[in-house]
C-alpha positions as CSV (number, residue, x, y, z in Angstrom):
1,M,42.9,-26.5,37.4
2,D,41.7,-29.7,35.3
3,I,41.1,-28.5,31.7
4,N,38.2,-31.9,30.2
5,P,35.7,-31.6,27.6
6,Y,32.8,-30.9,29.6
7,L,35.1,-27.3,30.8
8,I,35.9,-26.6,27.2
9,W,32.1,-27.1,26.3
10,N,30.8,-24.6,28.2
11,I,32.7,-22.5,27.7
12,L,31.9,-22.9,24.0
13,L,28.1,-22.4,24.9
14,S,28.8,-19.2,27.1
15,L,31.2,-17.5,24.1
16,V,29.7,-18.7,20.7
17,I,26.7,-20.4,20.6
18,T,25.3,-17.8,23.3
19,P,25.4,-14.8,21.7
20,A,24.2,-16.0,18.2
21,L,21.3,-17.2,19.1
22,L,20.8,-14.1,20.6
23,A,21.7,-11.9,17.4
24,Y,19.8,-14.4,15.6
25,R,16.2,-14.4,17.4
26,S,17.0,-9.9,17.7
27,F,17.0,-10.3,13.9
28,K,14.4,-12.5,13.9
29,S,11.5,-10.4,15.5
30,D,13.0,-7.5,14.1
31,T,12.3,-9.0,10.9
32,R,8.6,-9.8,11.7
33,E,8.9,-6.2,12.6
34,D,8.8,-4.5,9.6
35,L,6.5,-7.5,7.4
36,K,4.1,-6.5,10.0
37,S,4.3,-2.8,9.8
38,I,4.3,-3.3,5.4
39,K,1.4,-5.0,5.8
40,D,0.0,-2.4,7.6
41,I,0.4,0.1,5.2
42,L,-0.7,-2.1,2.4
43,S,-3.5,-2.4,2.9
44,K,-4.4,1.2,4.1
45,T,-2.8,2.0,0.8
46,R,-5.7,-1.0,-0.9
47,E,-8.0,0.8,1.2
48,D,-7.0,4.9,0.2
49,Y,-6.7,3.8,-3.5
50,A,-9.2,3.3,-6.2
51,T,-8.6,0.6,-8.7
52,R,-8.7,0.4,-12.3
53,S,-12.6,-0.5,-11.9
54,E,-13.8,1.6,-10.4
55,L,-11.7,4.9,-12.0
56,R,-13.3,4.3,-15.1
57,D,-16.9,4.4,-14.0
58,G,-15.9,7.5,-12.4
59,M,-14.4,8.7,-15.2
60,D,-17.9,7.1,-17.8
61,K,-20.5,9.6,-15.0
62,V,-18.0,12.5,-15.4
63,M,-18.0,12.4,-18.9
64,A,-21.9,11.4,-19.4
65,A,-22.5,14.6,-16.7
66,L,-20.8,16.7,-19.6
67,H,-21.9,15.5,-22.5
68,R,-24.9,16.3,-21.2
69,L,-23.9,19.4,-20.1
70,E,-22.9,19.9,-23.7
71,D,-26.0,19.1,-25.7
72,K,-27.9,21.5,-23.2
73,L,-25.4,24.1,-24.2
74,D,-26.1,23.3,-28.4
75,R,-29.4,23.7,-27.2
76,A,-29.5,26.8,-25.8
77,L,-27.2,28.3,-27.7
78,N,-29.5,27.2,-30.5
79,S,-32.5,28.6,-29.1
80,S,-31.1,32.2,-29.0
81,N,-29.8,32.1,-32.5
82,N,-33.7,31.2,-33.5
83,G,-35.0,33.4,-31.8
84,K,-32.4,36.5,-33.4
85,D,-32.8,34.9,-37.2
86,T,-36.9,35.7,-37.1
């Protein structure tokens, strides 16, 4: 059997280059899937959690309601104390 450059080239392609390309392709597809799952998780996180401005607006509403309640309690206590003094 005569060894010529074409035979060496075919052996090189078959035993070295092809498995390397298959491994690279597999790694590349795994990376794409991981990136896609990270993007999905990030989008769900953005949908589920409030932003700072939304949180601040909600806290302002709660604080305003607590101040109104405090004012009502003060008026109720003052009116009950005024009724007992006379």
